[in-house]
C-alpha positions, 0 to 999 in steps of 0.5 A: 195909529195912536188913540187918545181917549178924551172925556165922554164920547170924544177921542183923538187919533194920531198917525204920521203926524196928523190928528183926527178928532171925533165928537168934541162935545160939551163934556169933553175938554175945551181944547179937545179939537185944538190942533186937529187936522180932521174933526168928525161929528156924529150928530147934533146932541151937545155931548157930541157937538159943541160949537165952541169946541169946533170953532176953537179947533178950526181957528187953531189950525187954518188947514182943519176941516169938518166932516158931519151930517147936515144937521151940524154942518148947517150950523157952522158952514157960513162961519167956515166956508169951504171947511165944513163938509156934509156926509151921510150913510155910504159915503167915503172920503180921505182927509189928512191921510185918514180914510174914513167910511160913514155908516148909519143914519139914525140915533138910537131910540131914547123913548118913543115920544122923543123924535130921533135925530140923524146920526152916523158912525165913522169907520177910520182906516178900515179898523176903528169904528165910532158909532155915535149914539147908535148901535150900528153895525158896519158892513165891514170888519172892525178891529177896534170898537169904541163902545158906548157903555152908558146912555139914556137910550141903552141898557147893558145887555144891549151893549153886550149884544152889540159887541157880540154882533160887531165881533171886534178884536177889542172894545174900548169904552166911550160915552162914560161920563155919566157912569159912576166909579161904583158901577164901572167894575160891574160893567167891566166884568159883564162886558168883558166876560160876555162880550166875546172881545177884549174889553178896556177902558181908558181914562181921559188923556190916556192913550194906546197904540192900535 
């Protein structure tokens, strides 16, 4: 399986000629979902869910479909009947040859005065986990953890402890569009030395084989 990083929280996975995309939001490229066979959306915040990005993906491939939670599905299902599927914690499904498990229920706490929205994470082929905006620990071993390194709801000690708790073989940065180049070496050093897993980051458009 090949992983391609897109800007911020969006990634693409390719296997056997099929393509799966997670979280093509407003910070990711306009064509982030174009050509996808499967699109997964973790929650409704604009940096993860952007209607135009999703429409472009669905219109580019008549066979493409979306799996997401109800708050996102309700905004799209009327325009694309039969192609938007609602999932929640504990669900499993297979799409375009990818096996997906759904883990988690709520977005991380940004501030006690801000209501929490729903959020799900996706474990793909039993090996790669994208948690969205939460520090969800799946009840399943994770080989590759897509690690949200910088967000209004997190601090670096929580990020490090999350890697320690999940215990992946490798952690690769996501949710990094707001992280400045000045700060990146600090995050790289501390997560790499304290997390207990191989830690790396990819520039947008860069790929790696898993």
